[in-house]
C-alpha positions as CSV (number, residue, x, y, z in Angstrom):
1,M,-35.5,159.4,78.7
2,S,-34.5,156.0,79.9
3,R,-30.9,154.9,79.7
4,A,-32.1,151.4,78.8
5,L,-34.1,152.7,75.8
6,L,-31.1,154.8,74.6
7,S,-28.8,151.8,75.1
8,T,-31.0,149.5,73.1
9,N,-31.6,152.0,70.2
10,L,-27.9,153.0,70.0
11,R,-26.7,149.4,69.9
12,H,-29.4,148.4,67.4
13,L,-28.7,151.4,65.1
14,R,-24.9,150.8,65.3
15,Q,-25.3,147.1,64.4
16,Q,-27.6,147.9,61.5
17,Q,-24.8,149.9,60.0
18,G,-22.5,146.9,60.5
19,W,-20.3,149.1,62.7
20,S,-18.2,148.2,65.8
21,Q,-18.2,150.5,68.7
22,E,-14.8,151.7,67.6
23,I,-16.1,152.6,64.1
24,L,-19.0,154.5,65.5
25,A,-16.6,156.3,67.9
26,E,-14.5,157.4,64.9
27,H,-17.6,158.7,63.0
28,C,-18.8,160.9,65.9
29,G,-15.5,161.8,67.5
30,L,-16.1,160.1,70.8
31,H,-14.0,157.4,72.5
32,R,-14.8,153.7,72.0
33,T,-15.0,153.0,75.8
34,Y,-17.5,155.9,76.1
35,I,-19.7,154.4,73.4
36,G,-19.6,151.0,75.2
37,A,-20.5,152.6,78.6
38,V,-23.5,154.4,77.0
39,E,-24.6,151.2,75.4
40,R,-24.4,149.4,78.7
41,G,-26.4,152.3,80.4
42,E,-23.4,153.2,82.6
43,R,-23.0,156.8,81.5
44,N,-25.1,159.9,81.5
45,I,-24.8,161.5,78.1
46,S,-25.0,165.2,77.2
47,L,-27.3,166.6,74.6
48,D,-24.2,167.5,72.5
49,N,-23.0,163.9,72.5
50,L,-26.5,162.6,71.7
51,E,-26.6,164.9,68.7
52,R,-23.1,163.6,67.6
53,L,-24.3,160.0,67.8
54,A,-27.5,160.7,65.9
55,E,-25.7,162.5,63.1
56,A,-23.1,159.8,62.8
57,L,-25.8,157.1,62.6
58,G,-27.9,159.2,60.1
59,V,-30.9,159.4,62.3
60,T,-32.7,162.2,64.1
61,L,-32.3,162.8,67.8
62,C,-36.0,161.8,68.1
63,E,-35.3,158.5,66.4
64,L,-32.4,157.8,68.7
65,L,-34.7,158.3,71.7
66,D,-37.9,156.7,70.3
67,A,-39.2,153.6,71.9
68,Q,-40.2,152.1,68.6
69,T,-37.2,153.1,66.4
70,H,-35.6,149.7,66.1
71,Y,-39.0,147.9,65.4
72,V,-39.9,150.3,62.6
73,R,-36.5,150.0,61.0
74,D,-36.6,146.2,61.2
75,I,-39.9,146.1,59.5
76,A,-38.8,148.5,56.8
77,G,-35.6,146.5,56.2
78,Y,-37.4,143.2,56.0
79,Y,-40.1,144.6,53.7
80,Q,-37.4,145.9,51.3
81,T,-35.7,142.5,50.9
82,Q,-38.9,140.6,50.1
83,P,-40.5,140.0,46.7
84,S,-42.9,142.6,45.3
85,N,-46.0,140.6,46.4
86,C,-45.0,140.9,50.1
87,N,-47.0,143.4,52.0
88,V,-46.4,145.3,55.2
89,S,-48.7,143.0,57.3
90,T,-46.6,140.0,56.2
91,A,-43.4,141.8,57.3
92,I,-44.9,142.7,60.7
93,C,-46.1,139.1,61.3
94,Y,-42.7,137.9,60.4
95,L,-41.1,140.0,63.1
């Protein structure tokens, strides 16, 4: 697992919720500065804390660590906001 990948996914998923680091910290019982350090790739993180973050964000641990998580969610989110005649290939091209 790459710290950079985890950092990117964590920040992206948190921002998708519209949450600050402080709000995410409250939802998973971790400190705001710890969340910030993980997002900057400055901290090693335990499996227990990864599970707490994933649960708070409503994703699986695999999604939190997947290289394509934020791209798939972006496509799905864009697709859901478009008129019914929009197709997946249009959404992908947009992104």
